[in-house]
mmCIF file of the protein (N, C-alpha, C, O) and its ligand, coordinates in Angstrom:
data_MODEL
# 
_entry.id   MODEL 
# 
loop_
_entity.id 
_entity.type 
_entity.pdbx_number_of_molecules 
1 polymer     1 
2 non-polymer 1 
# 
_entity_poly.entity_id                      1 
_entity_poly.type                           'polypeptide(L)' 
_entity_poly.nstd_linkage                   no 
_entity_poly.nstd_monomer                   no 
_entity_poly.pdbx_seq_one_letter_code       MSNIGGGPYYAEPCPLCGQTLWNGRCENRDCFYHWHPKQDDGEEDDPEDSKGDNE 
_entity_poly.pdbx_seq_one_letter_code_can   MSNIGGGPYYAEPCPLCGQTLWNGRCENRDCFYHWHPKQDDGEEDDPEDSKGDNE 
_entity_poly.pdbx_strand_id                 A 
# 
loop_
_entity_poly_seq.entity_id 
_entity_poly_seq.num 
_entity_poly_seq.mon_id 
_entity_poly_seq.hetero 
1 1  MET n 
1 2  SER n 
1 3  ASN n 
1 4  ILE n 
1 5  GLY n 
1 6  GLY n 
1 7  GLY n 
1 8  PRO n 
1 9  TYR n 
1 10 TYR n 
1 11 ALA n 
1 12 GLU n 
1 13 PRO n 
1 14 CYS n 
1 15 PRO n 
1 16 LEU n 
1 17 CYS n 
1 18 GLY n 
1 19 GLN n 
1 20 THR n 
1 21 LEU n 
1 22 TRP n 
1 23 ASN n 
1 24 GLY n 
1 25 ARG n 
1 26 CYS n 
1 27 GLU n 
1 28 ASN n 
1 29 ARG n 
1 30 ASP n 
1 31 CYS n 
1 32 PHE n 
1 33 TYR n 
1 34 HIS n 
1 35 TRP n 
1 36 HIS n 
1 37 PRO n 
1 38 LYS n 
1 39 GLN n 
1 40 ASP n 
1 41 ASP n 
1 42 GLY n 
1 43 GLU n 
1 44 GLU n 
1 45 ASP n 
1 46 ASP n 
1 47 PRO n 
1 48 GLU n 
1 49 ASP n 
1 50 SER n 
1 51 LYS n 
1 52 GLY n 
1 53 ASP n 
1 54 ASN n 
1 55 GLU n 
# 
loop_
_struct_asym.id 
_struct_asym.entity_id 
A 1 
B 2 
# 
loop_
_chem_comp.id 
_chem_comp.type 
_chem_comp.mon_nstd_flag 
ALA 'L-peptide linking' y 
ARG 'L-peptide linking' y 
ASN 'L-peptide linking' y 
ASP 'L-peptide linking' y 
CYS 'L-peptide linking' y 
GLN 'L-peptide linking' y 
GLU 'L-peptide linking' y 
GLY 'peptide linking'   y 
HIS 'L-peptide linking' y 
ILE 'L-peptide linking' y 
LEU 'L-peptide linking' y 
LYS 'L-peptide linking' y 
MET 'L-peptide linking' y 
PHE 'L-peptide linking' y 
PRO 'L-peptide linking' y 
SER 'L-peptide linking' y 
THR 'L-peptide linking' y 
TRP 'L-peptide linking' y 
TYR 'L-peptide linking' y 
ZN  non-polymer         . 
# 
_pdbx_entity_nonpoly.entity_id   2 
_pdbx_entity_nonpoly.name        ? 
_pdbx_entity_nonpoly.comp_id     ZN 
# 
_pdbx_nonpoly_scheme.asym_id         B 
_pdbx_nonpoly_scheme.entity_id       2 
_pdbx_nonpoly_scheme.mon_id          ZN 
_pdbx_nonpoly_scheme.ndb_seq_num     1 
_pdbx_nonpoly_scheme.pdb_seq_num     101 
_pdbx_nonpoly_scheme.auth_seq_num    101 
_pdbx_nonpoly_scheme.pdb_mon_id      ZN 
_pdbx_nonpoly_scheme.auth_mon_id     ZN 
_pdbx_nonpoly_scheme.pdb_strand_id   A 
_pdbx_nonpoly_scheme.pdb_ins_code    . 
# 
loop_
_atom_site.group_PDB 
_atom_site.id 
_atom_site.type_symbol 
_atom_site.label_atom_id 
_atom_site.label_alt_id 
_atom_site.label_comp_id 
_atom_site.label_asym_id 
_atom_site.label_entity_id 
_atom_site.label_seq_id 
_atom_site.pdbx_PDB_ins_code 
_atom_site.Cartn_x 
_atom_site.Cartn_y 
_atom_site.Cartn_z 
_atom_site.occupancy 
_atom_site.B_iso_or_equiv 
_atom_site.pdbx_formal_charge 
_atom_site.auth_seq_id 
_atom_site.auth_comp_id 
_atom_site.auth_asym_id 
_atom_site.auth_atom_id 
_atom_site.pdbx_PDB_model_num 
ATOM   1   N  N  . MET A 1 1  ? 4.182  78.996 101.505 1.00 0.00 ? 1   MET A N  1 
ATOM   2   C  CA . MET A 1 1  ? 3.373  78.344 100.467 1.00 0.00 ? 1   MET A CA 1 
ATOM   3   C  C  . MET A 1 1  ? 1.920  78.815 100.556 1.00 0.00 ? 1   MET A C  1 
ATOM   4   O  O  . MET A 1 1  ? 1.320  78.781 101.630 1.00 0.00 ? 1   MET A O  1 
ATOM   5   N  N  . SER A 1 2  ? 1.389  79.228 99.492  1.00 0.00 ? 2   SER A N  1 
ATOM   6   C  CA . SER A 1 2  ? -0.015 79.634 99.472  1.00 0.00 ? 2   SER A CA 1 
ATOM   7   C  C  . SER A 1 2  ? -0.867 78.548 98.817  1.00 0.00 ? 2   SER A C  1 
ATOM   8   O  O  . SER A 1 2  ? -0.468 77.939 97.824  1.00 0.00 ? 2   SER A O  1 
ATOM   9   N  N  . ASN A 1 3  ? -2.018 78.326 99.378  1.00 0.00 ? 3   ASN A N  1 
ATOM   10  C  CA . ASN A 1 3  ? -2.895 77.286 98.862  1.00 0.00 ? 3   ASN A CA 1 
ATOM   11  C  C  . ASN A 1 3  ? -3.951 77.891 97.947  1.00 0.00 ? 3   ASN A C  1 
ATOM   12  O  O  . ASN A 1 3  ? -4.966 78.409 98.414  1.00 0.00 ? 3   ASN A O  1 
ATOM   13  N  N  . ILE A 1 4  ? -3.715 77.825 96.688  1.00 0.00 ? 4   ILE A N  1 
ATOM   14  C  CA . ILE A 1 4  ? -4.655 78.400 95.726  1.00 0.00 ? 4   ILE A CA 1 
ATOM   15  C  C  . ILE A 1 4  ? -5.583 77.316 95.184  1.00 0.00 ? 4   ILE A C  1 
ATOM   16  O  O  . ILE A 1 4  ? -5.128 76.265 94.733  1.00 0.00 ? 4   ILE A O  1 
ATOM   17  N  N  . GLY A 1 5  ? -6.863 77.578 95.232  1.00 0.00 ? 5   GLY A N  1 
ATOM   18  C  CA . GLY A 1 5  ? -7.810 76.608 94.694  1.00 0.00 ? 5   GLY A CA 1 
ATOM   19  C  C  . GLY A 1 5  ? -8.344 75.677 95.764  1.00 0.00 ? 5   GLY A C  1 
ATOM   20  O  O  . GLY A 1 5  ? -9.344 74.994 95.545  1.00 0.00 ? 5   GLY A O  1 
ATOM   21  N  N  . GLY A 1 6  ? -7.690 75.638 96.927  1.00 0.00 ? 6   GLY A N  1 
ATOM   22  C  CA . GLY A 1 6  ? -8.179 74.834 98.028  1.00 0.00 ? 6   GLY A CA 1 
ATOM   23  C  C  . GLY A 1 6  ? -8.035 73.350 97.806  1.00 0.00 ? 6   GLY A C  1 
ATOM   24  O  O  . GLY A 1 6  ? -8.772 72.570 98.410  1.00 0.00 ? 6   GLY A O  1 
ATOM   25  N  N  . GLY A 1 7  ? -7.117 72.931 96.964  1.00 0.00 ? 7   GLY A N  1 
ATOM   26  C  CA . GLY A 1 7  ? -6.932 71.503 96.727  1.00 0.00 ? 7   GLY A CA 1 
ATOM   27  C  C  . GLY A 1 7  ? -5.531 71.209 96.290  1.00 0.00 ? 7   GLY A C  1 
ATOM   28  O  O  . GLY A 1 7  ? -4.842 72.084 95.767  1.00 0.00 ? 7   GLY A O  1 
ATOM   29  N  N  . PRO A 1 8  ? -5.097 69.989 96.497  1.00 0.00 ? 8   PRO A N  1 
ATOM   30  C  CA . PRO A 1 8  ? -3.731 69.614 96.124  1.00 0.00 ? 8   PRO A CA 1 
ATOM   31  C  C  . PRO A 1 8  ? -3.588 69.349 94.632  1.00 0.00 ? 8   PRO A C  1 
ATOM   32  O  O  . PRO A 1 8  ? -2.476 69.216 94.120  1.00 0.00 ? 8   PRO A O  1 
ATOM   33  N  N  . TYR A 1 9  ? -4.717 69.273 93.943  1.00 0.00 ? 9   TYR A N  1 
ATOM   34  C  CA . TYR A 1 9  ? -4.647 68.910 92.534  1.00 0.00 ? 9   TYR A CA 1 
ATOM   35  C  C  . TYR A 1 9  ? -4.585 70.146 91.658  1.00 0.00 ? 9   TYR A C  1 
ATOM   36  O  O  . TYR A 1 9  ? -5.259 71.148 91.900  1.00 0.00 ? 9   TYR A O  1 
ATOM   37  N  N  . TYR A 1 10 ? -3.760 70.042 90.638  1.00 0.00 ? 10  TYR A N  1 
ATOM   38  C  CA . TYR A 1 10 ? -3.655 71.129 89.685  1.00 0.00 ? 10  TYR A CA 1 
ATOM   39  C  C  . TYR A 1 10 ? -4.145 70.653 88.334  1.00 0.00 ? 10  TYR A C  1 
ATOM   40  O  O  . TYR A 1 10 ? -3.587 69.719 87.758  1.00 0.00 ? 10  TYR A O  1 
ATOM   41  N  N  . ALA A 1 11 ? -5.180 71.289 87.830  1.00 0.00 ? 11  ALA A N  1 
ATOM   42  C  CA . ALA A 1 11 ? -5.770 70.853 86.574  1.00 0.00 ? 11  ALA A CA 1 
ATOM   43  C  C  . ALA A 1 11 ? -5.446 71.825 85.456  1.00 0.00 ? 11  ALA A C  1 
ATOM   44  O  O  . ALA A 1 11 ? -5.450 73.041 85.651  1.00 0.00 ? 11  ALA A O  1 
ATOM   45  N  N  . GLU A 1 12 ? -5.165 71.277 84.286  1.00 0.00 ? 12  GLU A N  1 
ATOM   46  C  CA . GLU A 1 12 ? -4.909 72.098 83.110  1.00 0.00 ? 12  GLU A CA 1 
ATOM   47  C  C  . GLU A 1 12 ? -5.359 71.318 81.886  1.00 0.00 ? 12  GLU A C  1 
ATOM   48  O  O  . GLU A 1 12 ? -5.430 70.090 81.927  1.00 0.00 ? 12  GLU A O  1 
ATOM   49  N  N  . PRO A 1 13 ? -5.658 72.007 80.810  1.00 0.00 ? 13  PRO A N  1 
ATOM   50  C  CA . PRO A 1 13 ? -6.054 71.304 79.590  1.00 0.00 ? 13  PRO A CA 1 
ATOM   51  C  C  . PRO A 1 13 ? -4.898 70.549 78.971  1.00 0.00 ? 13  PRO A C  1 
ATOM   52  O  O  . PRO A 1 13 ? -3.777 71.054 78.899  1.00 0.00 ? 13  PRO A O  1 
ATOM   53  N  N  . CYS A 1 14 ? -5.180 69.325 78.520  1.00 0.00 ? 14  CYS A N  1 
ATOM   54  C  CA . CYS A 1 14 ? -4.141 68.511 77.912  1.00 0.00 ? 14  CYS A CA 1 
ATOM   55  C  C  . CYS A 1 14 ? -3.784 69.041 76.526  1.00 0.00 ? 14  CYS A C  1 
ATOM   56  O  O  . CYS A 1 14 ? -4.674 69.264 75.705  1.00 0.00 ? 14  CYS A O  1 
ATOM   57  N  N  . PRO A 1 15 ? -2.492 69.247 76.251  1.00 0.00 ? 15  PRO A N  1 
ATOM   58  C  CA . PRO A 1 15 ? -2.042 69.761 74.958  1.00 0.00 ? 15  PRO A CA 1 
ATOM   59  C  C  . PRO A 1 15 ? -2.208 68.731 73.849  1.00 0.00 ? 15  PRO A C  1 
ATOM   60  O  O  . PRO A 1 15 ? -2.170 69.080 72.669  1.00 0.00 ? 15  PRO A O  1 
ATOM   61  N  N  . LEU A 1 16 ? -2.389 67.480 74.212  1.00 0.00 ? 16  LEU A N  1 
ATOM   62  C  CA . LEU A 1 16 ? -2.490 66.427 73.206  1.00 0.00 ? 16  LEU A CA 1 
ATOM   63  C  C  . LEU A 1 16 ? -3.937 66.154 72.806  1.00 0.00 ? 16  LEU A C  1 
ATOM   64  O  O  . LEU A 1 16 ? -4.274 66.180 71.622  1.00 0.00 ? 16  LEU A O  1 
ATOM   65  N  N  . CYS A 1 17 ? -4.793 65.891 73.797  1.00 0.00 ? 17  CYS A N  1 
ATOM   66  C  CA . CYS A 1 17 ? -6.153 65.459 73.479  1.00 0.00 ? 17  CYS A CA 1 
ATOM   67  C  C  . CYS A 1 17 ? -7.197 66.490 73.886  1.00 0.00 ? 17  CYS A C  1 
ATOM   68  O  O  . CYS A 1 17 ? -8.355 66.382 73.482  1.00 0.00 ? 17  CYS A O  1 
ATOM   69  N  N  . GLY A 1 18 ? -6.810 67.487 74.677  1.00 0.00 ? 18  GLY A N  1 
ATOM   70  C  CA . GLY A 1 18 ? -7.747 68.538 75.029  1.00 0.00 ? 18  GLY A CA 1 
ATOM   71  C  C  . GLY A 1 18 ? -8.559 68.232 76.279  1.00 0.00 ? 18  GLY A C  1 
ATOM   72  O  O  . GLY A 1 18 ? -9.346 69.069 76.719  1.00 0.00 ? 18  GLY A O  1 
ATOM   73  N  N  . GLN A 1 19 ? -8.385 67.057 76.853  1.00 0.00 ? 19  GLN A N  1 
ATOM   74  C  CA . GLN A 1 19 ? -9.064 66.755 78.104  1.00 0.00 ? 19  GLN A CA 1 
ATOM   75  C  C  . GLN A 1 19 ? -8.267 67.316 79.288  1.00 0.00 ? 19  GLN A C  1 
ATOM   76  O  O  . GLN A 1 19 ? -7.341 68.105 79.106  1.00 0.00 ? 19  GLN A O  1 
ATOM   77  N  N  . THR A 1 20 ? -8.634 66.904 80.479  1.00 0.00 ? 20  THR A N  1 
ATOM   78  C  CA . THR A 1 20 ? -8.046 67.536 81.652  1.00 0.00 ? 20  THR A CA 1 
ATOM   79  C  C  . THR A 1 20 ? -6.816 66.799 82.143  1.00 0.00 ? 20  THR A C  1 
ATOM   80  O  O  . THR A 1 20 ? -6.819 65.580 82.317  1.00 0.00 ? 20  THR A O  1 
ATOM   81  N  N  . LEU A 1 21 ? -5.763 67.573 82.362  1.00 0.00 ? 21  LEU A N  1 
ATOM   82  C  CA . LEU A 1 21 ? -4.578 67.042 83.018  1.00 0.00 ? 21  LEU A CA 1 
ATOM   83  C  C  . LEU A 1 21 ? -4.694 67.305 84.519  1.00 0.00 ? 21  LEU A C  1 
ATOM   84  O  O  . LEU A 1 21 ? -4.878 68.447 84.940  1.00 0.00 ? 21  LEU A O  1 
ATOM   85  N  N  . TRP A 1 22 ? -4.588 66.262 85.315  1.00 0.00 ? 22  TRP A N  1 
ATOM   86  C  CA . TRP A 1 22 ? -4.583 66.427 86.771  1.00 0.00 ? 22  TRP A CA 1 
ATOM   87  C  C  . TRP A 1 22 ? -3.161 66.230 87.266  1.00 0.00 ? 22  TRP A C  1 
ATOM   88  O  O  . TRP A 1 22 ? -2.623 65.123 87.227  1.00 0.00 ? 22  TRP A O  1 
ATOM   89  N  N  . ASN A 1 23 ? -2.556 67.324 87.734  1.00 0.00 ? 23  ASN A N  1 
ATOM   90  C  CA . ASN A 1 23 ? -1.146 67.274 88.144  1.00 0.00 ? 23  ASN A CA 1 
ATOM   91  C  C  . ASN A 1 23 ? -0.270 66.704 87.047  1.00 0.00 ? 23  ASN A C  1 
ATOM   92  O  O  . ASN A 1 23 ? 0.709  66.009 87.317  1.00 0.00 ? 23  ASN A O  1 
ATOM   93  N  N  . GLY A 1 24 ? -0.626 67.000 85.812  1.00 0.00 ? 24  GLY A N  1 
ATOM   94  C  CA . GLY A 1 24 ? 0.193  66.537 84.695  1.00 0.00 ? 24  GLY A CA 1 
ATOM   95  C  C  . GLY A 1 24 ? -0.245 65.193 84.152  1.00 0.00 ? 24  GLY A C  1 
ATOM   96  O  O  . GLY A 1 24 ? 0.347  64.687 83.198  1.00 0.00 ? 24  GLY A O  1 
ATOM   97  N  N  . ARG A 1 25 ? -1.294 64.597 84.758  1.00 0.00 ? 25  ARG A N  1 
ATOM   98  C  CA . ARG A 1 25 ? -1.746 63.310 84.289  1.00 0.00 ? 25  ARG A CA 1 
ATOM   99  C  C  . ARG A 1 25 ? -3.098 63.458 83.616  1.00 0.00 ? 25  ARG A C  1 
ATOM   100 O  O  . ARG A 1 25 ? -4.058 63.954 84.206  1.00 0.00 ? 25  ARG A O  1 
ATOM   101 N  N  . CYS A 1 26 ? -3.149 63.021 82.377  1.00 0.00 ? 26  CYS A N  1 
ATOM   102 C  CA . CYS A 1 26 ? -4.365 63.188 81.601  1.00 0.00 ? 26  CYS A CA 1 
ATOM   103 C  C  . CYS A 1 26 ? -5.437 62.203 82.062  1.00 0.00 ? 26  CYS A C  1 
ATOM   104 O  O  . CYS A 1 26 ? -5.135 61.068 82.431  1.00 0.00 ? 26  CYS A O  1 
ATOM   105 N  N  . GLU A 1 27 ? -6.702 62.654 82.036  1.00 0.00 ? 27  GLU A N  1 
ATOM   106 C  CA . GLU A 1 27 ? -7.800 61.787 82.451  1.00 0.00 ? 27  GLU A CA 1 
ATOM   107 C  C  . GLU A 1 27 ? -8.196 60.832 81.320  1.00 0.00 ? 27  GLU A C  1 
ATOM   108 O  O  . GLU A 1 27 ? -8.951 59.882 81.530  1.00 0.00 ? 27  GLU A O  1 
ATOM   109 N  N  . ASN A 1 28 ? -7.688 61.095 80.150  1.00 0.00 ? 28  ASN A N  1 
ATOM   110 C  CA . ASN A 1 28 ? -7.984 60.250 78.999  1.00 0.00 ? 28  ASN A CA 1 
ATOM   111 C  C  . ASN A 1 28 ? -7.040 59.048 78.967  1.00 0.00 ? 28  ASN A C  1 
ATOM   112 O  O  . ASN A 1 28 ? -5.829 59.203 78.811  1.00 0.00 ? 28  ASN A O  1 
ATOM   113 N  N  . ARG A 1 29 ? -7.598 57.871 79.112  1.00 0.00 ? 29  ARG A N  1 
ATOM   114 C  CA . ARG A 1 29 ? -6.742 56.676 79.203  1.00 0.00 ? 29  ARG A CA 1 
ATOM   115 C  C  . ARG A 1 29 ? -6.058 56.373 77.877  1.00 0.00 ? 29  ARG A C  1 
ATOM   116 O  O  . ARG A 1 29 ? -5.069 55.641 77.838  1.00 0.00 ? 29  ARG A O  1 
ATOM   117 N  N  . ASP A 1 30 ? -6.575 56.925 76.811  1.00 0.00 ? 30  ASP A N  1 
ATOM   118 C  CA . ASP A 1 30 ? -5.957 56.692 75.510  1.00 0.00 ? 30  ASP A CA 1 
ATOM   119 C  C  . ASP A 1 30 ? -4.839 57.684 75.228  1.00 0.00 ? 30  ASP A C  1 
ATOM   120 O  O  . ASP A 1 30 ? -4.160 57.615 74.204  1.00 0.00 ? 30  ASP A O  1 
ATOM   121 N  N  . CYS A 1 31 ? -4.668 58.603 76.162  1.00 0.00 ? 31  CYS A N  1 
ATOM   122 C  CA . CYS A 1 31 ? -3.699 59.666 75.934  1.00 0.00 ? 31  CYS A CA 1 
ATOM   123 C  C  . CYS A 1 31 ? -2.330 59.294 76.494  1.00 0.00 ? 31  CYS A C  1 
ATOM   124 O  O  . CYS A 1 31 ? -2.214 58.575 77.487  1.00 0.00 ? 31  CYS A O  1 
ATOM   125 N  N  . PHE A 1 32 ? -1.323 59.796 75.841  1.00 0.00 ? 32  PHE A N  1 
ATOM   126 C  CA . PHE A 1 32 ? 0.061  59.538 76.265  1.00 0.00 ? 32  PHE A CA 1 
ATOM   127 C  C  . PHE A 1 32 ? 0.286  60.008 77.690  1.00 0.00 ? 32  PHE A C  1 
ATOM   128 O  O  . PHE A 1 32 ? 0.959  59.335 78.472  1.00 0.00 ? 32  PHE A O  1 
ATOM   129 N  N  . TYR A 1 33 ? -0.273 61.159 78.030  1.00 0.00 ? 33  TYR A N  1 
ATOM   130 C  CA . TYR A 1 33 ? -0.012 61.754 79.333  1.00 0.00 ? 33  TYR A CA 1 
ATOM   131 C  C  . TYR A 1 33 ? -0.743 61.048 80.464  1.00 0.00 ? 33  TYR A C  1 
ATOM   132 O  O  . TYR A 1 33 ? -0.497 61.336 81.635  1.00 0.00 ? 33  TYR A O  1 
ATOM   133 N  N  . HIS A 1 34 ? -1.644 60.122 80.126  1.00 0.00 ? 34  HIS A N  1 
ATOM   134 C  CA . HIS A 1 34 ? -2.277 59.352 81.186  1.00 0.00 ? 34  HIS A CA 1 
ATOM   135 C  C  . HIS A 1 34 ? -1.277 58.369 81.788  1.00 0.00 ? 34  HIS A C  1 
ATOM   136 O  O  . HIS A 1 34 ? -1.253 58.151 82.999  1.00 0.00 ? 34  HIS A O  1 
ATOM   137 N  N  . TRP A 1 35 ? -0.477 57.797 80.948  1.00 0.00 ? 35  TRP A N  1 
ATOM   138 C  CA . TRP A 1 35 ? 0.495  56.796 81.381  1.00 0.00 ? 35  TRP A CA 1 
ATOM   139 C  C  . TRP A 1 35 ? 1.854  57.416 81.657  1.00 0.00 ? 35  TRP A C  1 
ATOM   140 O  O  . TRP A 1 35 ? 2.670  56.852 82.386  1.00 0.00 ? 35  TRP A O  1 
ATOM   141 N  N  . HIS A 1 36 ? 2.085  58.564 81.075  1.00 0.00 ? 36  HIS A N  1 
ATOM   142 C  CA . HIS A 1 36 ? 3.349  59.260 81.300  1.00 0.00 ? 36  HIS A CA 1 
ATOM   143 C  C  . HIS A 1 36 ? 3.050  60.695 81.706  1.00 0.00 ? 36  HIS A C  1 
ATOM   144 O  O  . HIS A 1 36 ? 3.102  61.605 80.879  1.00 0.00 ? 36  HIS A O  1 
ATOM   145 N  N  . PRO A 1 37 ? 2.735  60.896 82.983  1.00 0.00 ? 37  PRO A N  1 
ATOM   146 C  CA . PRO A 1 37 ? 2.344  62.234 83.443  1.00 0.00 ? 37  PRO A CA 1 
ATOM   147 C  C  . PRO A 1 37 ? 3.397  63.285 83.130  1.00 0.00 ? 37  PRO A C  1 
ATOM   148 O  O  . PRO A 1 37 ? 4.601  63.061 83.255  1.00 0.00 ? 37  PRO A O  1 
ATOM   149 N  N  . LYS A 1 38 ? 2.897  64.425 82.723  1.00 0.00 ? 38  LYS A N  1 
ATOM   150 C  CA . LYS A 1 38 ? 3.776  65.514 82.335  1.00 0.00 ? 38  LYS A CA 1 
ATOM   151 C  C  . LYS A 1 38 ? 4.327  66.197 83.581  1.00 0.00 ? 38  LYS A C  1 
ATOM   152 O  O  . LYS A 1 38 ? 3.567  66.610 84.457  1.00 0.00 ? 38  LYS A O  1 
ATOM   153 N  N  . GLN A 1 39 ? 5.631  66.312 83.657  1.00 0.00 ? 39  GLN A N  1 
ATOM   154 C  CA . GLN A 1 39 ? 6.260  67.001 84.781  1.00 0.00 ? 39  GLN A CA 1 
ATOM   155 C  C  . GLN A 1 39 ? 6.449  68.462 84.422  1.00 0.00 ? 39  GLN A C  1 
ATOM   156 O  O  . GLN A 1 39 ? 7.023  68.804 83.389  1.00 0.00 ? 39  GLN A O  1 
ATOM   157 N  N  . ASP A 1 40 ? 5.949  69.311 85.306  1.00 0.00 ? 40  ASP A N  1 
ATOM   158 C  CA . ASP A 1 40 ? 6.023  70.734 85.022  1.00 0.00 ? 40  ASP A CA 1 
ATOM   159 C  C  . ASP A 1 40 ? 7.056  71.434 85.894  1.00 0.00 ? 40  ASP A C  1 
ATOM   160 O  O  . ASP A 1 40 ? 6.993  72.642 86.121  1.00 0.00 ? 40  ASP A O  1 
ATOM   161 N  N  . ASP A 1 41 ? 8.000  70.647 86.373  1.00 0.00 ? 41  ASP A N  1 
ATOM   162 C  CA . ASP A 1 41 ? 8.997  71.199 87.278  1.00 0.00 ? 41  ASP A CA 1 
ATOM   163 C  C  . ASP A 1 41 ? 10.250 71.666 86.546  1.00 0.00 ? 41  ASP A C  1 
ATOM   164 O  O  . ASP A 1 41 ? 11.217 72.112 87.165  1.00 0.00 ? 41  ASP A O  1 
ATOM   165 N  N  . GLY A 1 42 ? 10.217 71.558 85.227  1.00 0.00 ? 42  GLY A N  1 
ATOM   166 C  CA . GLY A 1 42 ? 11.389 71.921 84.461  1.00 0.00 ? 42  GLY A CA 1 
ATOM   167 C  C  . GLY A 1 42 ? 12.327 70.740 84.305  1.00 0.00 ? 42  GLY A C  1 
ATOM   168 O  O  . GLY A 1 42 ? 13.404 70.860 83.721  1.00 0.00 ? 42  GLY A O  1 
ATOM   169 N  N  . GLU A 1 43 ? 11.910 69.595 84.834  1.00 0.00 ? 43  GLU A N  1 
ATOM   170 C  CA . GLU A 1 43 ? 12.712 68.386 84.687  1.00 0.00 ? 43  GLU A CA 1 
ATOM   171 C  C  . GLU A 1 43 ? 12.033 67.457 83.698  1.00 0.00 ? 43  GLU A C  1 
ATOM   172 O  O  . GLU A 1 43 ? 11.072 66.771 84.043  1.00 0.00 ? 43  GLU A O  1 
ATOM   173 N  N  . GLU A 1 44 ? 12.513 67.434 82.511  1.00 0.00 ? 44  GLU A N  1 
ATOM   174 C  CA . GLU A 1 44 ? 11.848 66.636 81.500  1.00 0.00 ? 44  GLU A CA 1 
ATOM   175 C  C  . GLU A 1 44 ? 12.520 65.281 81.332  1.00 0.00 ? 44  GLU A C  1 
ATOM   176 O  O  . GLU A 1 44 ? 11.901 64.316 80.882  1.00 0.00 ? 44  GLU A O  1 
ATOM   177 N  N  . ASP A 1 45 ? 13.786 65.223 81.697  1.00 0.00 ? 45  ASP A N  1 
ATOM   178 C  CA . ASP A 1 45 ? 14.482 63.959 81.544  1.00 0.00 ? 45  ASP A CA 1 
ATOM   179 C  C  . ASP A 1 45 ? 14.441 63.170 82.851  1.00 0.00 ? 45  ASP A C  1 
ATOM   180 O  O  . ASP A 1 45 ? 14.689 63.708 83.931  1.00 0.00 ? 45  ASP A O  1 
ATOM   181 N  N  . ASP A 1 46 ? 14.125 61.899 82.726  1.00 0.00 ? 46  ASP A N  1 
ATOM   182 C  CA . ASP A 1 46 ? 14.078 61.026 83.882  1.00 0.00 ? 46  ASP A CA 1 
ATOM   183 C  C  . ASP A 1 46 ? 15.248 60.056 83.822  1.00 0.00 ? 46  ASP A C  1 
ATOM   184 O  O  . ASP A 1 46 ? 15.233 59.125 83.016  1.00 0.00 ? 46  ASP A O  1 
ATOM   185 N  N  . PRO A 1 47 ? 16.251 60.253 84.652  1.00 0.00 ? 47  PRO A N  1 
ATOM   186 C  CA . PRO A 1 47 ? 17.447 59.413 84.602  1.00 0.00 ? 47  PRO A CA 1 
ATOM   187 C  C  . PRO A 1 47 ? 17.134 57.946 84.880  1.00 0.00 ? 47  PRO A C  1 
ATOM   188 O  O  . PRO A 1 47 ? 17.803 57.057 84.353  1.00 0.00 ? 47  PRO A O  1 
ATOM   189 N  N  . GLU A 1 48 ? 16.127 57.691 85.702  1.00 0.00 ? 48  GLU A N  1 
ATOM   190 C  CA . GLU A 1 48 ? 15.783 56.311 86.018  1.00 0.00 ? 48  GLU A CA 1 
ATOM   191 C  C  . GLU A 1 48 ? 15.107 55.627 84.843  1.00 0.00 ? 48  GLU A C  1 
ATOM   192 O  O  . GLU A 1 48 ? 15.093 54.400 84.744  1.00 0.00 ? 48  GLU A O  1 
ATOM   193 N  N  . ASP A 1 49 ? 14.556 56.426 83.968  1.00 0.00 ? 49  ASP A N  1 
ATOM   194 C  CA . ASP A 1 49 ? 13.815 55.869 82.850  1.00 0.00 ? 49  ASP A CA 1 
ATOM   195 C  C  . ASP A 1 49 ? 14.743 55.397 81.730  1.00 0.00 ? 49  ASP A C  1 
ATOM   196 O  O  . ASP A 1 49 ? 14.383 54.544 80.920  1.00 0.00 ? 49  ASP A O  1 
ATOM   197 N  N  . SER A 1 50 ? 15.937 55.971 81.706  1.00 0.00 ? 50  SER A N  1 
ATOM   198 C  CA . SER A 1 50 ? 16.873 55.616 80.631  1.00 0.00 ? 50  SER A CA 1 
ATOM   199 C  C  . SER A 1 50 ? 17.850 54.534 81.057  1.00 0.00 ? 50  SER A C  1 
ATOM   200 O  O  . SER A 1 50 ? 18.625 54.022 80.250  1.00 0.00 ? 50  SER A O  1 
ATOM   201 N  N  . LYS A 1 51 ? 17.798 54.194 82.340  1.00 0.00 ? 51  LYS A N  1 
ATOM   202 C  CA . LYS A 1 51 ? 18.686 53.149 82.837  1.00 0.00 ? 51  LYS A CA 1 
ATOM   203 C  C  . LYS A 1 51 ? 18.167 51.780 82.427  1.00 0.00 ? 51  LYS A C  1 
ATOM   204 O  O  . LYS A 1 51 ? 16.959 51.549 82.387  1.00 0.00 ? 51  LYS A O  1 
ATOM   205 N  N  . GLY A 1 52 ? 19.089 50.877 82.124  1.00 0.00 ? 52  GLY A N  1 
ATOM   206 C  CA . GLY A 1 52 ? 18.713 49.513 81.775  1.00 0.00 ? 52  GLY A CA 1 
ATOM   207 C  C  . GLY A 1 52 ? 17.958 49.413 80.473  1.00 0.00 ? 52  GLY A C  1 
ATOM   208 O  O  . GLY A 1 52 ? 17.280 48.423 80.202  1.00 0.00 ? 52  GLY A O  1 
ATOM   209 N  N  . ASP A 1 53 ? 18.082 50.438 79.684  1.00 0.00 ? 53  ASP A N  1 
ATOM   210 C  CA . ASP A 1 53 ? 17.372 50.434 78.410  1.00 0.00 ? 53  ASP A CA 1 
ATOM   211 C  C  . ASP A 1 53 ? 18.329 50.152 77.262  1.00 0.00 ? 53  ASP A C  1 
ATOM   212 O  O  . ASP A 1 53 ? 18.033 50.411 76.096  1.00 0.00 ? 53  ASP A O  1 
ATOM   213 N  N  . ASN A 1 54 ? 19.478 49.617 77.627  1.00 0.00 ? 54  ASN A N  1 
ATOM   214 C  CA . ASN A 1 54 ? 20.543 49.509 76.655  1.00 0.00 ? 54  ASN A CA 1 
ATOM   215 C  C  . ASN A 1 54 ? 20.934 48.060 76.366  1.00 0.00 ? 54  ASN A C  1 
ATOM   216 O  O  . ASN A 1 54 ? 22.000 47.787 75.813  1.00 0.00 ? 54  ASN A O  1 
ATOM   217 N  N  . GLU A 1 55 ? 20.070 47.161 76.743  1.00 0.00 ? 55  GLU A N  1 
ATOM   218 C  CA . GLU A 1 55 ? 20.434 45.756 76.548  1.00 0.00 ? 55  GLU A CA 1 
ATOM   219 C  C  . GLU A 1 55 ? 19.623 45.124 75.451  1.00 0.00 ? 55  GLU A C  1 
ATOM   220 O  O  . GLU A 1 55 ? 19.800 43.943 75.154  1.00 0.00 ? 55  GLU A O  1 
HETATM 221 ZN ZN . ZN  B 2 .  ? -4.501 63.941 77.039  1.00 0.00 2 101 ZN  A ZN 1 
# 
């Protein structure tokens, strides 16, 4: 593993509001990605999130 940037945080521009995503979490509290951090691991579906949503 190589440590690029010297920090554990990965920042990128938010595709929704244009502010900064920190590890997939937007710094904008009004943004969707602030409450639902974007996963960049290729796993977009969260099996735990769909459980118990059927009642
Ligand atoms: Zn955002």
